[in-house]
N, CA and C atoms as an extended XYZ file, in Angstrom:
489
Properties=species:S:1:pos:R:3:atomname:S:1:resname:S:1:resid:I:1 pbc="F F F"
N         0.799       -0.907        0.116 N   UNK     1
C         0.226        0.102        0.017 CA  UNK     1
C         1.071        1.399       -0.099 C   UNK     1
N         1.904        1.416        0.660 N   UNK     2
C         2.790        2.682        1.093 CA  UNK     2
C         3.341        2.633       -0.399 C   UNK     2
N         3.826        1.585       -0.988 N   UNK     3
C         4.535        1.744       -2.720 CA  UNK     3
C         3.466        2.438       -2.995 C   UNK     3
N         2.315        1.948       -3.188 N   UNK     4
C         1.385        2.089       -4.260 CA  UNK     4
C         1.420        3.596       -4.147 C   UNK     4
N         0.702        4.067       -2.867 N   UNK     5
C         0.262        5.787       -2.609 CA  UNK     5
C         1.218        6.381       -2.869 C   UNK     5
N         2.584        6.015       -2.885 N   UNK     6
C         3.796        6.865       -2.870 CA  UNK     6
C         3.954        7.283       -4.047 C   UNK     6
N         3.380        6.854       -5.095 N   UNK     7
C         3.317        7.015       -6.787 CA  UNK     7
C         2.993        8.077       -6.681 C   UNK     7
N         1.532        8.204       -6.153 N   UNK     8
C         0.751        9.602       -6.335 CA  UNK     8
C         0.937       10.394       -5.179 C   UNK     8
N         1.472       10.299       -4.245 N   UNK     9
C         1.739       11.537       -3.109 CA  UNK     9
C         2.760       11.320       -2.121 C   UNK     9
N         2.649       11.943       -0.825 N   UNK    10
C         3.870       11.427        0.325 CA  UNK    10
C         3.221       11.608        1.421 C   UNK    10
N         3.840       10.579        2.123 N   UNK    11
C         3.449       10.665        3.665 CA  UNK    11
C         4.257       11.425        4.653 C   UNK    11
N         3.591       11.931        5.603 N   UNK    12
C         4.526       12.292        6.694 CA  UNK    12
C         3.897       11.484        8.073 C   UNK    12
N         4.874       11.037        8.883 N   UNK    13
C         4.372       10.430       10.363 CA  UNK    13
C         4.085        8.859       10.018 C   UNK    13
N         4.491        8.346        8.729 N   UNK    14
C         4.373        7.268        8.720 CA  UNK    14
C         5.443        6.313        9.528 C   UNK    14
N         5.285        5.331       10.289 N   UNK    15
C         6.358        4.898       11.373 CA  UNK    15
C         6.287        3.203       10.725 C   UNK    15
N         7.322        2.649       11.402 N   UNK    16
C         7.518        1.204       11.180 CA  UNK    16
C         7.105        0.589       12.089 C   UNK    16
N         6.357       -0.427       12.062 N   UNK    17
C         5.864       -1.441       13.001 CA  UNK    17
C         5.851       -2.628       12.571 C   UNK    17
N         5.071       -3.898       13.304 N   UNK    18
C         5.214       -4.912       13.099 CA  UNK    18
C         4.207       -5.939       13.190 C   UNK    18
N         3.727       -6.539       12.523 N   UNK    19
C         2.354       -7.675       13.007 CA  UNK    19
C         2.745       -7.852       14.396 C   UNK    19
N         1.619       -8.415       14.834 N   UNK    20
C         1.366       -9.098       16.325 CA  UNK    20
C         2.297      -10.134       16.412 C   UNK    20
N         2.672      -10.601       17.728 N   UNK    21
C         3.329      -11.802       17.929 CA  UNK    21
C         2.899      -13.016       17.552 C   UNK    21
N         1.759      -12.844       18.084 N   UNK    22
C         0.336      -14.034       17.741 CA  UNK    22
C         0.100      -14.442       16.451 C   UNK    22
N         0.713      -13.525       15.513 N   UNK    23
C         0.174      -13.794       14.069 CA  UNK    23
C         0.439      -14.992       13.516 C   UNK    23
N         0.033      -15.688       12.545 N   UNK    24
C         0.369      -16.419       11.680 CA  UNK    24
C         1.828      -16.083       11.453 C   UNK    24
N         2.634      -15.317       10.872 N   UNK    25
C         3.645      -15.046       10.352 CA  UNK    25
C         3.755      -13.814       11.640 C   UNK    25
N         4.265      -13.660       12.922 N   UNK    26
C         4.511      -13.022       13.686 CA  UNK    26
C         5.767      -12.202       13.621 C   UNK    26
N         5.529      -11.025       14.274 N   UNK    27
C         6.585       -9.613       14.036 CA  UNK    27
C         6.839       -9.315       12.953 C   UNK    27
N         6.085       -9.591       11.578 N   UNK    28
C         6.507       -9.171       10.052 CA  UNK    28
C         6.455       -7.547       10.219 C   UNK    28
N         7.458       -7.305        9.556 N   UNK    29
C         7.890       -5.599        9.430 CA  UNK    29
C         6.904       -5.162        8.631 C   UNK    29
N         6.103       -4.215        8.867 N   UNK    30
C         5.251       -3.318        8.202 CA  UNK    30
C         5.069       -2.031        8.480 C   UNK    30
N         4.292       -1.512        8.352 N   UNK    31
C         4.046        0.014        8.464 CA  UNK    31
C         2.796        0.599        9.233 C   UNK    31
N         2.604        1.696       10.078 N   UNK    32
C         1.885        1.941       10.517 CA  UNK    32
C         1.103        3.599       10.109 C   UNK    32
N         0.265        3.471       10.125 N   UNK    33
C        -0.524        4.929        9.570 CA  UNK    33
C        -1.249        5.464       10.488 C   UNK    33
N        -1.112        4.938       11.455 N   UNK    34
C        -1.637        5.931       12.805 CA  UNK    34
C        -0.862        6.767       12.982 C   UNK    34
N        -1.558        8.169       13.003 N   UNK    35
C        -0.889        9.556       13.313 CA  UNK    35
C        -0.282       10.166       12.117 C   UNK    35
N        -0.579        9.281       10.737 N   UNK    36
C         0.527        9.813        9.753 CA  UNK    36
C        -0.575       10.615        8.789 C   UNK    36
N         0.171       11.552        7.861 N   UNK    37
C        -0.723       12.462        6.988 CA  UNK    37
C        -0.461       11.796        5.703 C   UNK    37
N        -1.362       12.101        4.579 N   UNK    38
C        -1.074       11.511        3.103 CA  UNK    38
C        -1.184       13.052        2.595 C   UNK    38
N        -0.581       13.185        1.529 N   UNK    39
C        -0.752       14.503        0.708 CA  UNK    39
C        -0.503       14.293       -0.514 C   UNK    39
N        -2.174       14.270       -1.593 N   UNK    40
C        -1.601       14.080       -2.881 CA  UNK    40
C        -2.657       14.977       -3.676 C   UNK    40
N        -2.243       15.168       -4.658 N   UNK    41
C        -3.311       16.106       -5.506 CA  UNK    41
C        -4.094       15.296       -6.349 C   UNK    41
N        -3.956       13.978       -6.212 N   UNK    42
C        -4.391       13.418       -7.210 CA  UNK    42
C        -5.643       12.416       -6.657 C   UNK    42
N        -5.572       12.328       -5.299 N   UNK    43
C        -6.662       11.508       -4.431 CA  UNK    43
C        -6.699       11.616       -2.719 C   UNK    43
N        -7.717       11.384       -2.248 N   UNK    44
C        -7.665       11.465       -0.656 CA  UNK    44
C        -7.401        9.787       -0.153 C   UNK    44
N        -6.844        9.618        0.839 N   UNK    45
C        -6.281        8.748        1.456 CA  UNK    45
C        -6.625        8.586        2.559 C   UNK    45
N        -7.376        7.675        3.539 N   UNK    46
C        -7.996        8.051        4.900 CA  UNK    46
C        -7.646        6.461        5.497 C   UNK    46
N        -6.774        6.519        6.535 N   UNK    47
C        -6.222        5.382        7.216 CA  UNK    47
C        -6.923        5.498        8.404 C   UNK    47
N        -7.473        4.063        8.725 N   UNK    48
C        -7.730        3.834        9.925 CA  UNK    48
C        -7.647        2.463       10.554 C   UNK    48
N        -6.955        2.678       11.848 N   UNK    49
C        -6.168        1.381       12.349 CA  UNK    49
C        -6.828        1.085       13.450 C   UNK    49
N        -8.050        0.056       13.296 N   UNK    50
C        -8.670       -0.029       14.668 CA  UNK    50
C        -8.116       -0.907       15.851 C   UNK    50
N        -6.949       -1.633       15.456 N   UNK    51
C        -6.683       -2.117       16.745 CA  UNK    51
C        -5.049       -2.095       16.639 C   UNK    51
N        -4.329       -1.903       17.812 N   UNK    52
C        -2.987       -2.040       17.857 CA  UNK    52
C        -2.499       -3.366       17.523 C   UNK    52
N        -0.974       -3.715       17.624 N   UNK    53
C        -0.560       -5.111       17.461 CA  UNK    53
C        -0.517       -6.042       18.771 C   UNK    53
N        -0.929       -5.506       19.881 N   UNK    54
C        -0.631       -5.534       21.231 CA  UNK    54
C        -1.963       -6.639       21.995 C   UNK    54
N        -1.920       -7.861       22.196 N   UNK    55
C        -3.097       -8.407       23.142 CA  UNK    55
C        -3.106       -8.094       24.571 C   UNK    55
N        -4.588       -8.004       24.796 N   UNK    56
C        -4.919       -7.811       26.202 CA  UNK    56
C        -6.249       -8.260       26.482 C   UNK    56
N        -6.146       -8.819       27.344 N   UNK    57
C        -7.206       -9.987       27.617 CA  UNK    57
C        -7.782      -10.535       26.457 C   UNK    57
N        -7.029      -11.419       25.726 N   UNK    58
C        -7.395      -11.697       24.388 CA  UNK    58
C        -8.015      -11.370       23.747 C   UNK    58
N        -7.904       -9.910       23.479 N   UNK    59
C        -7.852       -9.456       22.346 CA  UNK    59
C        -6.970       -8.437       21.833 C   UNK    59
N        -7.257       -7.728       20.770 N   UNK    60
C        -6.168       -6.608       20.442 CA  UNK    60
C        -6.553       -5.499       21.063 C   UNK    60
N        -5.392       -4.156       21.521 N   UNK    61
C        -6.315       -3.099       22.185 CA  UNK    61
C        -6.517       -2.065       20.840 C   UNK    61
N        -7.516       -1.682       21.412 N   UNK    62
C        -8.572       -0.788       20.614 CA  UNK    62
C        -7.493        0.271       20.419 C   UNK    62
N        -7.521        0.956       18.930 N   UNK    63
C        -6.883        2.010       18.462 CA  UNK    63
C        -7.874        3.121       18.114 C   UNK    63
N        -8.573        3.092       16.853 N   UNK    64
C        -9.241        4.219       16.303 CA  UNK    64
C       -10.148        3.168       16.147 C   UNK    64
N       -11.478        4.218       15.986 N   UNK    65
C       -12.927        3.813       15.555 CA  UNK    65
C       -13.518        4.128       14.237 C   UNK    65
N       -13.975        3.193       13.520 N   UNK    66
C       -14.581        3.586       12.156 CA  UNK    66
C       -15.855        4.512       12.469 C   UNK    66
N       -16.044        5.444       11.323 N   UNK    67
C       -17.171        6.176       11.123 CA  UNK    67
C       -18.280        5.460       10.619 C   UNK    67
N       -19.580        5.733       10.849 N   UNK    68
C       -20.784        4.952       10.756 CA  UNK    68
C       -20.743        4.834        9.297 C   UNK    68
N       -20.306        5.551        8.093 N   UNK    69
C       -19.966        5.076        6.961 CA  UNK    69
C       -19.119        4.072        6.700 C   UNK    69
N       -18.013        4.115        7.194 N   UNK    70
C       -16.720        3.089        7.127 CA  UNK    70
C       -17.138        1.841        7.527 C   UNK    70
N       -18.390        1.768        8.931 N   UNK    71
C       -18.634        0.569        9.283 CA  UNK    71
C       -19.568       -0.188        8.301 C   UNK    71
N       -20.524        1.023        7.765 N   UNK    72
C       -21.642        0.646        6.553 CA  UNK    72
C       -20.747       -0.412        5.299 C   UNK    72
N       -19.689        0.338        4.965 N   UNK    73
C       -19.086        0.035        3.817 CA  UNK    73
C       -18.479       -1.654        4.097 C   UNK    73
N       -17.808       -1.656        5.374 N   UNK    74
C       -17.248       -3.056        5.866 CA  UNK    74
C       -18.287       -3.809        5.849 C   UNK    74
N       -19.506       -3.666        6.497 N   UNK    75
C       -20.456       -4.809        6.905 CA  UNK    75
C       -20.970       -4.852        5.474 C   UNK    75
N       -21.545       -3.902        4.604 N   UNK    76
C       -21.912       -4.528        3.228 CA  UNK    76
C       -21.250       -5.480        2.536 C   UNK    76
N       -19.903       -5.372        2.257 N   UNK    77
C       -18.675       -5.957        1.757 CA  UNK    77
C       -18.943       -7.485        2.225 C   UNK    77
N       -19.148       -7.724        3.405 N   UNK    78
C       -18.871       -9.068        3.794 CA  UNK    78
C       -17.994       -9.664        4.229 C   UNK    78
N       -16.952       -8.769        4.073 N   UNK    79
C       -15.376       -9.146        4.431 CA  UNK    79
C       -14.676       -8.816        5.831 C   UNK    79
N       -13.820       -9.560        6.150 N   UNK    80
C       -13.362       -9.239        7.352 CA  UNK    80
C       -11.619       -9.199        7.643 C   UNK    80
N       -10.886       -9.045        6.641 N   UNK    81
C        -9.589       -9.517        6.399 CA  UNK    81
C        -9.091       -7.949        6.716 C   UNK    81
N        -7.603       -8.134        7.208 N   UNK    82
C        -6.981       -6.688        7.327 CA  UNK    82
C        -5.613       -7.122        6.623 C   UNK    82
N        -5.490       -6.034        5.849 N   UNK    83
C        -6.022       -4.900        5.821 CA  UNK    83
C        -7.589       -4.716        5.027 C   UNK    83
N        -8.360       -4.197        5.382 N   UNK    84
C        -9.602       -3.661        4.203 CA  UNK    84
C        -9.445       -2.518        3.556 C   UNK    84
N        -9.310       -2.540        2.436 N   UNK    85
C        -8.994       -1.262        1.542 CA  UNK    85
C       -10.118       -1.320        0.427 C   UNK    85
N       -10.836        0.200        0.626 N   UNK    86
C       -11.857        0.382       -0.112 CA  UNK    86
C       -11.419        1.496       -1.103 C   UNK    86
N       -11.413        1.396       -2.636 N   UNK    87
C       -10.958        2.421       -3.552 CA  UNK    87
C       -12.379        2.776       -3.832 C   UNK    87
N       -12.822        4.050       -3.358 N   UNK    88
C       -13.923        4.704       -3.834 CA  UNK    88
C       -15.266        3.995       -4.076 C   UNK    88
N       -15.316        2.447       -3.803 N   UNK    89
C       -16.465        1.903       -3.752 CA  UNK    89
C       -16.165        1.295       -5.225 C   UNK    89
N       -15.386        1.302       -5.823 N   UNK    90
C       -14.872        0.611       -7.315 CA  UNK    90
C       -14.342       -0.599       -7.111 C   UNK    90
N       -12.939       -0.735       -6.048 N   UNK    91
C       -12.436       -2.238       -5.858 CA  UNK    91
C       -12.502       -2.303       -4.428 C   UNK    91
N       -12.312       -3.434       -4.085 N   UNK    92
C       -11.928       -3.900       -2.448 CA  UNK    92
C       -10.844       -4.868       -2.466 C   UNK    92
N       -10.143       -4.709       -1.385 N   UNK    93
C        -8.903       -5.715       -0.964 CA  UNK    93
C        -8.997       -5.921        0.315 C   UNK    93
N        -9.546       -7.169        0.761 N   UNK    94
C        -9.307       -7.522        2.065 CA  UNK    94
C        -8.465       -8.646        2.487 C   UNK    94
N        -7.590       -8.314        3.236 N   UNK    95
C        -6.377       -9.720        3.643 CA  UNK    95
C        -5.158       -9.003        2.659 C   UNK    95
N        -4.086       -9.794        3.099 N   UNK    96
C        -2.896       -9.578        2.477 CA  UNK    96
C        -3.516       -9.632        0.911 C   UNK    96
N        -2.040       -8.851        0.036 N   UNK    97
C        -2.188       -8.628       -1.054 CA  UNK    97
C        -0.761       -9.621       -1.589 C   UNK    97
N        -0.174       -9.819       -0.801 N   UNK    98
C         1.142      -11.147       -1.187 CA  UNK    98
C         1.117      -11.880       -0.072 C   UNK    98
N         1.675      -13.158        0.199 N   UNK    99
C         2.298      -13.759        1.003 CA  UNK    99
C         3.147      -13.068        1.931 C   UNK    99
N         2.965      -12.674        2.917 N   UNK   100
C         3.654      -12.174        4.204 CA  UNK   100
C         4.914      -13.129        4.304 C   UNK   100
N         4.951      -14.434        4.103 N   UNK   101
C         5.818      -15.378        4.366 CA  UNK   101
C         7.447      -14.881        3.685 C   UNK   101
N         7.267      -14.225        2.741 N   UNK   102
C         8.540      -13.315        1.649 CA  UNK   102
C         9.255      -12.700        2.668 C   UNK   102
N         8.649      -12.073        3.829 N   UNK   103
C         9.060      -11.555        4.646 CA  UNK   103
C         9.644      -11.834        6.225 C   UNK   103
N         9.127      -13.138        6.204 N   UNK   104
C         9.970      -13.598        7.661 CA  UNK   104
C        11.173      -13.727        7.800 C   UNK   104
N        11.512      -13.137        8.983 N   UNK   105
C        12.783      -13.171        9.549 CA  UNK   105
C        13.865      -11.895        8.992 C   UNK   105
N        13.010      -11.128        8.431 N   UNK   106
C        13.436       -9.898        7.826 CA  UNK   106
C        13.415       -8.416        8.533 C   UNK   106
N        14.172       -7.513        8.695 N   UNK   107
C        13.994       -6.373        9.096 CA  UNK   107
C        13.659       -5.137        8.223 C   UNK   107
N        13.379       -4.127        8.564 N   UNK   108
C        13.371       -3.230        7.624 CA  UNK   108
C        14.432       -2.655        6.482 C   UNK   108
N        15.324       -2.134        7.095 N   UNK   109
C        16.657       -2.235        6.410 CA  UNK   109
C        17.026       -3.715        5.350 C   UNK   109
N        16.804       -4.754        6.080 N   UNK   110
C        16.933       -5.818        4.875 CA  UNK   110
C        15.903       -5.755        3.706 C   UNK   110
N        14.898       -5.639        4.191 N   UNK   111
C        13.670       -5.316        3.187 CA  UNK   111
C        13.890       -4.468        2.315 C   UNK   111
N        14.446       -3.341        2.399 N   UNK   112
C        14.285       -2.019        1.497 CA  UNK   112
C        15.585       -2.758        0.684 C   UNK   112
N        16.841       -2.923        1.442 N   UNK   113
C        17.863       -3.467        0.444 CA  UNK   113
C        17.236       -4.673       -0.717 C   UNK   113
N        16.392       -5.367       -0.632 N   UNK   114
C        16.155       -6.515       -1.706 CA  UNK   114
C        15.220       -5.781       -2.535 C   UNK   114
N        14.297       -4.618       -2.061 N   UNK   115
C        13.364       -4.069       -2.709 CA  UNK   115
C        14.471       -3.293       -3.846 C   UNK   115
N        15.488       -2.989       -4.013 N   UNK   116
C        16.197       -2.755       -5.173 CA  UNK   116
C        16.886       -3.618       -6.014 C   UNK   116
N        16.903       -4.988       -5.525 N   UNK   117
C        16.960       -6.173       -6.585 CA  UNK   117
C        15.573       -6.792       -7.201 C   UNK   117
N        15.472       -6.226       -8.679 N   UNK   118
C        13.912       -6.890       -9.236 CA  UNK   118
C        14.041       -8.584       -9.190 C   UNK   118
N        15.076       -8.939       -9.031 N   UNK   119
C        14.964      -10.389       -8.934 CA  UNK   119
C        14.653      -11.302       -7.844 C   UNK   119
N        14.579      -10.149       -6.575 N   UNK   120
C        14.421      -10.760       -5.134 CA  UNK   120
C        12.612      -11.188       -5.068 C   UNK   120
N        12.312      -12.513       -4.299 N   UNK   121
C        10.854      -12.647       -4.198 CA  UNK   121
C        10.423      -11.197       -3.138 C   UNK   121
N        10.775      -10.633       -2.338 N   UNK   122
C        10.521       -9.705       -1.884 CA  UNK   122
C         9.963       -8.599       -2.960 C   UNK   122
N        10.947       -8.181       -3.371 N   UNK   123
C        10.561       -6.910       -4.721 CA  UNK   123
C         9.476       -7.947       -5.302 C   UNK   123
N         9.817       -8.706       -5.873 N   UNK   124
C         8.381       -9.298       -6.955 CA  UNK   124
C         7.447       -9.125       -6.036 C   UNK   124
N         7.409       -9.850       -4.714 N   UNK   125
C         5.965       -9.447       -3.802 CA  UNK   125
C         5.287       -8.529       -3.721 C   UNK   125
N         6.082       -7.484       -3.213 N   UNK   126
C         5.716       -6.095       -2.814 CA  UNK   126
C         5.269       -5.352       -3.912 C   UNK   126
N         6.352       -5.098       -5.207 N   UNK   127
C         5.942       -4.159       -6.047 CA  UNK   127
C         4.937       -4.770       -6.961 C   UNK   127
N         4.762       -6.074       -6.859 N   UNK   128
C         3.482       -7.090       -7.918 CA  UNK   128
C         2.385       -6.161       -7.243 C   UNK   128
N         1.981       -6.326       -5.805 N   UNK   129
C         1.072       -6.019       -5.048 CA  UNK   129
C         0.750       -4.705       -5.255 C   UNK   129
N         1.769       -3.555       -5.164 N   UNK   130
C         1.941       -2.065       -5.629 CA  UNK   130
C         1.549       -1.948       -6.954 C   UNK   130
N         1.681       -2.720       -7.862 N   UNK   131
C         1.134       -2.473       -9.392 CA  UNK   131
C        -0.686       -2.873       -9.423 C   UNK   131
N        -0.506       -3.632       -8.911 N   UNK   132
C        -2.498       -4.219       -8.584 CA  UNK   132
C        -2.825       -2.871       -7.992 C   UNK   132
N        -2.320       -2.511       -6.934 N   UNK   133
C        -2.971       -1.500       -6.053 CA  UNK   133
C        -3.194       -0.190       -6.837 C   UNK   133
N        -1.895        0.216       -7.690 N   UNK   134
C        -1.664        1.198       -8.598 CA  UNK   134
C        -3.046        1.271       -9.876 C   UNK   134
N        -3.506       -0.018      -10.020 N   UNK   135
C        -4.206       -0.094      -11.133 CA  UNK   135
C        -5.601        0.166      -10.630 C   UNK   135
N        -5.989       -0.373       -9.526 N   UNK   136
C        -7.026        0.093       -8.824 CA  UNK   136
C        -7.221        1.931       -8.692 C   UNK   136
N        -5.954        2.380       -8.164 N   UNK   137
C        -5.880        4.270       -8.076 CA  UNK   137
C        -5.916        4.520       -9.027 C   UNK   137
N        -5.559        4.469      -10.385 N   UNK   138
C        -5.166        4.901      -11.806 CA  UNK   138
C        -6.639        4.962      -11.887 C   UNK   138
N        -7.511        3.646      -11.666 N   UNK   139
C        -9.004        3.405      -12.322 CA  UNK   139
C        -9.963        4.966      -11.268 C   UNK   139
N        -9.460        5.282      -10.100 N   UNK   140
C       -10.531        6.485       -9.758 CA  UNK   140
C        -9.708        7.769      -10.109 C   UNK   140
N        -8.569        7.930      -10.800 N   UNK   141
C        -7.622        9.524      -10.589 CA  UNK   141
C        -7.983        9.517      -12.204 C   UNK   141
N        -8.573        9.116      -13.283 N   UNK   142
C        -8.805        9.543      -14.508 CA  UNK   142
C        -7.356        8.909      -15.224 C   UNK   142
N        -6.399        7.624      -14.600 N   UNK   143
C        -5.201        7.842      -15.191 CA  UNK   143
C        -4.102        8.272      -15.164 C   UNK   143
N        -4.270        9.205      -14.229 N   UNK   144
C        -3.218       10.218      -13.554 CA  UNK   144
C        -2.644        9.806      -12.448 C   UNK   144
N        -1.622       10.338      -12.545 N   UNK   145
C        -0.509       10.788      -13.598 CA  UNK   145
C        -0.055        9.859      -14.453 C   UNK   145
N         0.314       10.150      -15.800 N   UNK   146
C        -0.083        9.110      -16.944 CA  UNK   146
C         1.652        8.223      -16.421 C   UNK   146
N         2.514        9.305      -16.180 N   UNK   147
C         3.828        8.381      -15.934 CA  UNK   147
C         3.454        7.599      -14.949 C   UNK   147
N         2.710        7.338      -14.178 N   UNK   148
C         2.374        6.189      -13.205 CA  UNK   148
C         1.733        5.100      -14.049 C   UNK   148
N         0.477        5.583      -14.310 N   UNK   149
C        -0.574        5.097      -14.624 CA  UNK   149
C        -0.329        4.211      -16.034 C   UNK   149
N         0.469        4.606      -16.925 N   UNK   150
C         1.208        4.021      -18.331 CA  UNK   150
C         2.468        3.240      -18.290 C   UNK   150
N         2.910        3.133      -17.058 N   UNK   151
C         4.127        2.632      -16.883 CA  UNK   151
C         4.226        0.937      -17.258 C   UNK   151
N         5.195        0.411      -17.432 N   UNK   152
C         5.114       -0.866      -17.673 CA  UNK   152
C         4.173       -2.282      -17.011 C   UNK   152
N         4.899       -2.018      -15.837 N   UNK   153
C         4.420       -2.951      -14.693 CA  UNK   153
C         2.999       -2.665      -14.407 C   UNK   153
N         2.574       -1.336      -14.303 N   UNK   154
C         1.044       -1.041      -14.077 CA  UNK   154
C         0.118       -1.643      -15.311 C   UNK   154
N         0.806       -1.544      -16.267 N   UNK   155
C         0.166       -1.824      -17.587 CA  UNK   155
C         0.118       -3.457      -17.585 C   UNK   155
N         1.227       -3.883      -16.633 N   UNK   156
C         0.858       -5.415      -17.296 CA  UNK   156
C        -0.073       -5.926      -16.241 C   UNK   156
N         0.197       -5.523      -14.794 N   UNK   157
C        -1.010       -5.602      -13.856 CA  UNK   157
C        -2.489       -5.616      -14.359 C   UNK   157
N        -2.233       -4.555      -14.801 N   UNK   158
C        -3.844       -4.306      -15.406 CA  UNK   158
C        -4.545       -5.440      -16.595 C   UNK   158
N        -3.334       -5.730      -17.407 N   UNK   159
C        -3.857       -6.967      -18.260 CA  UNK   159
C        -4.182       -8.131      -17.307 C   UNK   159
N        -3.218       -8.248      -16.553 N   UNK   160
C        -3.230       -9.454      -15.604 CA  UNK   160
C        -4.588       -9.775      -14.969 C   UNK   160
N        -5.300       -8.471      -14.470 N   UNK   161
C        -6.328       -8.187      -14.094 CA  UNK   161
C        -7.571       -8.456      -14.816 C   UNK   161
N        -7.209       -8.382      -16.216 N   UNK   162
C        -8.224       -8.391      -17.268 CA  UNK   162
C        -8.959       -7.421      -17.242 C   UNK   162
N        -8.472       -6.126      -16.702 N   UNK   163
C        -9.229       -4.636      -16.867 CA  UNK   163
C        -8.807       -3.824      -18.268 C   UNK   163
């Protein structure tokens, strides 16, 4: 998500985090959008993190609440995966966009280094997912900016998705 959105704007206050210790892929490096701000001339992005990655009394600690409108979208979709992404009511993603197992036993700097190698499993997984998400975003922005939406990776993802 971060890789895709960074093609259209910038984040401030984005922080490194990790999945919960109890997850199937425990302590997997990720980002937290909590407290971050996203700025773009192409789209608005609203992140809501409903729970922390810490257990308390058998459930994760609450963090933020969904608005009534957000709850309605989630309920109508019938999905429960994390992350849950709604692209202006046109596309939905519920759950991981790639196998988090490729990040096992890696740290942020190690992942960043492997992202620079287009042959690495991490780069292929993350950028492949980012290209698919970018296709959805381009559908909302009228294919702007063209330098992003017409790029070979995004066009290949669009074809693979049958769009």
